[in-house]
Structure formats: structure tokens, C-alpha cells
N, C-alpha and C positions, 0 to 999 in steps of 0.2 A: 504494500500500500504506500509506504514512504517513497519507494522508487517511482511509482506512478505519479505521485505528486511532484517530485523533482523533475521528471521528464515533462510533465504538463507545464510546470513553471518555466522550464527552459524553452519549450516550444512557443510559449506566448510572449516571451520577451521581444521587444521591438528595438530596432536600431534607428538611427537617424533616417528620416524620410527624405532628406535633402539629397538629390541626385548628384553624385560626385562628378559625373561628366559635365552636367550643366554648371555646377559650381566652378569647375575648371575654366569653362568658357567665360563665366562671369569674372573670374579672377583675371583672365587675359584682357577682357574689356576694361577692367579697372586699371590695368597697366597700359592702356592705349591701343590694344589690338582687338577692336570690336568687330562684329560680323553680323550678317543678316540671319535672323532666326524666325521660326514659327513655333509658337507655344500653345499648349492647351492649358487654360487656367479657369477653374470653376466652370467647366463645360463650354467655355468660349474659346474660339481659335483666334489668336492675335499674332500678327507678324510685324517685323520692323528691324531696325538696326540696334543691336546690343551695344550700348555705350557705357562709359564709366559713371560711377556714382558721383564723381567730382563734376563731370559735365552736367549731369542732372541738377545738382545742387547750385552750381554757378548760373545755369540757364534759368532756374526757378527764381533765384535771387534777383537776377537782371529783369525778368518778366514782372516781378512784383514791384520793383522800383519804377518800371515804365508805365504802370497803370495810371490812367488819367485821374487827376484829383489834386486837391490842394494840400492834403495832409502828408507831406513828405516825411515828417518825423515818424508817423505811424507806419508808413510803407517801409521805411528803413528799418524800423524795429522788427517788423515781420521778416524782412529780407535777411537780417543779421543771423537769424536762426539757420538759414540755408547757407550763408557764408561759413558758419561754424561747421555745418554738416560737410561742406566741401573740404574743409580741413581734415575731417576724419578720413577722407578718401585720398589724401595726398600720397604720392609715391615718394617714399623716403626710406633710406636704409634703416632697418630696425623698427619701422612702423608697420603694424598689422592693419591692413584695410579690412573693414567689416565685410563679411560675406553672408549677408542675410537678405538682401534685396538685389534685384536686377533692374535694369533701366532700358526701355525700348524707345528709341527716337522715331518720330513720325509713325506711330502705330496704325495698323489697319486691322479691322475686325471683320471676320466672316459673318455675313448676314444669313438669315434663314433660307434665302433662295439660292445660296451658294455664291453670291456676289461678295464684294468687299466694300466697307466704309472706311475711309482713311481720314486721319486727323493730322494734318501737317503743322509743323511749328510747335510741337509739344513733346514732352518726354514722359512716358508712362513708368511708374514705379510699381514693381510687383514683388511680393514676398516669394523668395525662391522655393520655400517649402510648399507653396500653393500650386506650383507648376506640376501637372500630372503627366506631361509629355512634351517633347520638343523635337525639332529637326533643324538642320541648317538650311538656309535659303528660304524663299517664300514664293508663292504663286505669282505668275507674271502680272496678273491684274490686281494684285494686293497692294 
């Protein structure tokens, strides 16, 4: 009986659900070697260029600062968070870059009829553990 329990417990233990191959590609993107990918995330298919977390954070900070309006102080306060986030993704000897999110530039989503809807001029942030499948490249019309 004790052996059955030990076997049962061993069989039910889980390991990280984060895909090591995808994590490697994200690491490469964080070092400046991005590529085009297609992902399955939460049942949706999304495609675009894998870019660094630093590019995402700097782009987001710049976008926030460029929003029309009079309250530059408020915009700058919000953007500073992303400036700090960009620093987390710096490429520097001895610095570990976070490996929990991936970033897709100019994402395209597959629609219900098999077409694609694209959003240019943005970068999508996705938790790596939420990706259930991926491939290199994307459809020609994506």
C-alpha cells in the first residue's frame, strides 16, 4: 500500500509548464535576435515578430509620453514604470533578464473565418506559460 502511494505521488508531480524551446527563442529575442512566430494562446492563434522585453518597455514608455493631453507630469509618471521595466531587460554581463513574458511586435490574430486581423504599431505582451503551442514563421496573409 505504501509503495502504491509513493508511485501515485511520483506520477502526479508536475514540472514547469514553460516550454524550454520557446523560452530559448525568447531569450534570443531578449538579446536582439528576434524572429517571426505563430503562437496558440488561450485558444487564439496570434502571429508576429518576437522582440525583446526592452523594446516592448521602451516603445510603451514612448507611446504613453506621446498621448495627446496637457498633463505631462502624469504621463511621465506612468511612463517611468516602463523605463524601469526596460532596465530589467538590459543586456549586461552578470545581469539575468527575466524570462516570464514574450513580446510580439505588430501582432495578427486569426479570425473565425480563417482570415487575419492585424494591429500595426503595437507590441503584445504574453505570459510564456500561457502559450500552448508555437511555430516559427507565420501565414502569408497574417
